[in-house]
PyMOL Python script that loads the backbone (N, CA, C, O; Angstrom):
from pymol import cmd

cmd.read_pdbstr("""\
ATOM      1  N   UNK A   1     -16.121  53.670 -63.243  1.00  0.00           N
ATOM      2  CA  UNK A   1     -16.130  53.201 -61.828  1.00  0.00           C
ATOM      3  C   UNK A   1     -14.851  53.604 -61.107  1.00  0.00           C
ATOM      4  O   UNK A   1     -13.805  53.785 -61.730  1.00  0.00           O
ATOM      5  N   UNK A   2     -14.945  53.741 -59.815  1.00  0.00           N
ATOM      6  CA  UNK A   2     -13.747  54.140 -59.046  1.00  0.00           C
ATOM      7  C   UNK A   2     -12.939  52.903 -58.637  1.00  0.00           C
ATOM      8  O   UNK A   2     -13.488  51.942 -58.098  1.00  0.00           O
ATOM      9  N   UNK A   3     -11.666  52.939 -58.893  1.00  0.00           N
ATOM     10  CA  UNK A   3     -10.803  51.791 -58.527  1.00  0.00           C
ATOM     11  C   UNK A   3     -10.859  51.573 -57.018  1.00  0.00           C
ATOM     12  O   UNK A   3     -10.935  50.435 -56.555  1.00  0.00           O
ATOM     13  N   UNK A   4     -10.823  52.651 -56.260  1.00  0.00           N
ATOM     14  CA  UNK A   4     -10.854  52.546 -54.790  1.00  0.00           C
ATOM     15  C   UNK A   4     -12.165  51.877 -54.356  1.00  0.00           C
ATOM     16  O   UNK A   4     -12.166  50.993 -53.499  1.00  0.00           O
ATOM     17  N   UNK A   5     -13.257  52.301 -54.947  1.00  0.00           N
ATOM     18  CA  UNK A   5     -14.563  51.719 -54.579  1.00  0.00           C
ATOM     19  C   UNK A   5     -14.569  50.231 -54.901  1.00  0.00           C
ATOM     20  O   UNK A   5     -15.054  49.416 -54.116  1.00  0.00           O
ATOM     21  N   UNK A   6     -14.022  49.884 -56.073  1.00  0.00           N
ATOM     22  CA  UNK A   6     -13.980  48.473 -56.466  1.00  0.00           C
ATOM     23  C   UNK A   6     -13.176  47.667 -55.445  1.00  0.00           C
ATOM     24  O   UNK A   6     -13.579  46.583 -55.026  1.00  0.00           O
ATOM     25  N   UNK A   7     -12.043  48.221 -55.063  1.00  0.00           N
ATOM     26  CA  UNK A   7     -11.195  47.502 -54.083  1.00  0.00           C
ATOM     27  C   UNK A   7     -11.952  47.319 -52.767  1.00  0.00           C
ATOM     28  O   UNK A   7     -11.890  46.261 -52.141  1.00  0.00           O
ATOM     29  N   UNK A   8     -12.661  48.365 -52.365  1.00  0.00           N
ATOM     30  CA  UNK A   8     -13.412  48.274 -51.097  1.00  0.00           C
ATOM     31  C   UNK A   8     -14.478  47.183 -51.204  1.00  0.00           C
ATOM     32  O   UNK A   8     -14.674  46.398 -50.275  1.00  0.00           O
ATOM     33  N   UNK A   9     -15.154  47.146 -52.333  1.00  0.00           N
ATOM     34  CA  UNK A   9     -16.208  46.137 -52.519  1.00  0.00           C
ATOM     35  C   UNK A   9     -15.599  44.736 -52.447  1.00  0.00           C
ATOM     36  O   UNK A   9     -16.161  43.830 -51.831  1.00  0.00           O
ATOM     37  N   UNK A  10     -14.442  44.578 -53.086  1.00  0.00           N
ATOM     38  CA  UNK A  10     -13.771  43.267 -53.067  1.00  0.00           C
ATOM     39  C   UNK A  10     -13.424  42.888 -51.629  1.00  0.00           C
ATOM     40  O   UNK A  10     -13.639  41.755 -51.197  1.00  0.00           O
ATOM     41  N   UNK A  11     -12.890  43.850 -50.910  1.00  0.00           N
ATOM     42  CA  UNK A  11     -12.495  43.587 -49.513  1.00  0.00           C
ATOM     43  C   UNK A  11     -13.736  43.192 -48.701  1.00  0.00           C
ATOM     44  O   UNK A  11     -13.697  42.239 -47.922  1.00  0.00           O
ATOM     45  N   UNK A  12     -14.820  43.920 -48.889  1.00  0.00           N
ATOM     46  CA  UNK A  12     -16.044  43.621 -48.142  1.00  0.00           C
ATOM     47  C   UNK A  12     -16.522  42.200 -48.463  1.00  0.00           C
ATOM     48  O   UNK A  12     -16.931  41.445 -47.581  1.00  0.00           O
ATOM     49  N   UNK A  13     -16.455  41.865 -49.757  1.00  0.00           N
ATOM     50  CA  UNK A  13     -16.899  40.531 -50.175  1.00  0.00           C
ATOM     51  C   UNK A  13     -16.049  39.455 -49.519  1.00  0.00           C
ATOM     52  O   UNK A  13     -16.570  38.481 -48.975  1.00  0.00           O
ATOM     53  N   UNK A  14     -14.748  39.641 -49.575  1.00  0.00           N
ATOM     54  CA  UNK A  14     -13.842  38.632 -48.986  1.00  0.00           C
ATOM     55  C   UNK A  14     -14.113  38.501 -47.484  1.00  0.00           C
ATOM     56  O   UNK A  14     -14.151  37.399 -46.936  1.00  0.00           O
ATOM     57  N   UNK A  15     -14.299  39.654 -46.835  1.00  0.00           N
ATOM     58  CA  UNK A  15     -14.549  39.621 -45.378  1.00  0.00           C
ATOM     59  C   UNK A  15     -15.855  38.877 -45.092  1.00  0.00           C
ATOM     60  O   UNK A  15     -15.941  38.073 -44.164  1.00  0.00           O
ATOM     61  N   UNK A  16     -16.855  39.162 -45.904  1.00  0.00           N
ATOM     62  CA  UNK A  16     -18.172  38.509 -45.695  1.00  0.00           C
ATOM     63  C   UNK A  16     -18.041  37.012 -45.912  1.00  0.00           C
ATOM     64  O   UNK A  16     -18.564  36.219 -45.129  1.00  0.00           O
ATOM     65  N   UNK A  17     -17.347  36.625 -46.969  1.00  0.00           N
ATOM     66  CA  UNK A  17     -17.183  35.181 -47.251  1.00  0.00           C
ATOM     67  C   UNK A  17     -16.452  34.510 -46.086  1.00  0.00           C
ATOM     68  O   UNK A  17     -16.815  33.409 -45.673  1.00  0.00           O
ATOM     69  N   UNK A  18     -15.441  35.164 -45.569  1.00  0.00           N
ATOM     70  CA  UNK A  18     -14.679  34.592 -44.450  1.00  0.00           C
ATOM     71  C   UNK A  18     -15.604  34.404 -43.237  1.00  0.00           C
ATOM     72  O   UNK A  18     -15.580  33.354 -42.594  1.00  0.00           O
ATOM     73  N   UNK A  19     -16.395  35.397 -42.938  1.00  0.00           N
ATOM     74  CA  UNK A  19     -17.304  35.327 -41.787  1.00  0.00           C
ATOM     75  C   UNK A  19     -18.319  34.191 -42.015  1.00  0.00           C
ATOM     76  O   UNK A  19     -18.633  33.433 -41.099  1.00  0.00           O
ATOM     77  N   UNK A  20     -18.810  34.094 -43.224  1.00  0.00           N
ATOM     78  CA  UNK A  20     -19.800  33.044 -43.534  1.00  0.00           C
ATOM     79  C   UNK A  20     -19.157  31.670 -43.318  1.00  0.00           C
ATOM     80  O   UNK A  20     -19.771  30.766 -42.752  1.00  0.00           O
ATOM     81  N   UNK A  21     -17.915  31.535 -43.778  1.00  0.00           N
ATOM     82  CA  UNK A  21     -17.234  30.227 -43.615  1.00  0.00           C
ATOM     83  C   UNK A  21     -17.106  29.908 -42.121  1.00  0.00           C
ATOM     84  O   UNK A  21     -17.365  28.781 -41.698  1.00  0.00           O
ATOM     85  N   UNK A  22     -16.714  30.884 -41.344  1.00  0.00           N
ATOM     86  CA  UNK A  22     -16.560  30.643 -39.894  1.00  0.00           C
ATOM     87  C   UNK A  22     -17.896  30.187 -39.309  1.00  0.00           C
ATOM     88  O   UNK A  22     -17.946  29.255 -38.506  1.00  0.00           O
ATOM     89  N   UNK A  23     -18.969  30.849 -39.716  1.00  0.00           N
ATOM     90  CA  UNK A  23     -20.301  30.507 -39.188  1.00  0.00           C
ATOM     91  C   UNK A  23     -20.656  29.074 -39.607  1.00  0.00           C
ATOM     92  O   UNK A  23     -21.118  28.281 -38.787  1.00  0.00           O
ATOM     93  N   UNK A  24     -20.443  28.756 -40.861  1.00  0.00           N
ATOM     94  CA  UNK A  24     -20.791  27.406 -41.365  1.00  0.00           C
ATOM     95  C   UNK A  24     -19.974  26.358 -40.600  1.00  0.00           C
ATOM     96  O   UNK A  24     -20.489  25.305 -40.224  1.00  0.00           O
ATOM     97  N   UNK A  25     -18.693  26.665 -40.377  1.00  0.00           N
ATOM     98  CA  UNK A  25     -17.828  25.685 -39.675  1.00  0.00           C
ATOM     99  C   UNK A  25     -18.431  25.381 -38.293  1.00  0.00           C
ATOM    100  O   UNK A  25     -18.556  24.223 -37.894  1.00  0.00           O
ATOM    101  N   UNK A  26     -18.797  26.439 -37.584  1.00  0.00           N
ATOM    102  CA  UNK A  26     -19.328  26.235 -36.218  1.00  0.00           C
ATOM    103  C   UNK A  26     -20.692  25.565 -36.335  1.00  0.00           C
ATOM    104  O   UNK A  26     -21.335  25.293 -35.322  1.00  0.00           O
TER     105      UNK A  26
END
""", "prot")
cmd.dss("prot")
cmd.show_as("cartoon", "prot")
cmd.util.cbc("prot")
cmd.orient("prot")
């Protein structure tokens, strides 16, 4: 696996979780 790809996936996941939390809060 590519380390860069893994990092990107992690970043995407964190961003998605953050957005979901914001939505749930509202």
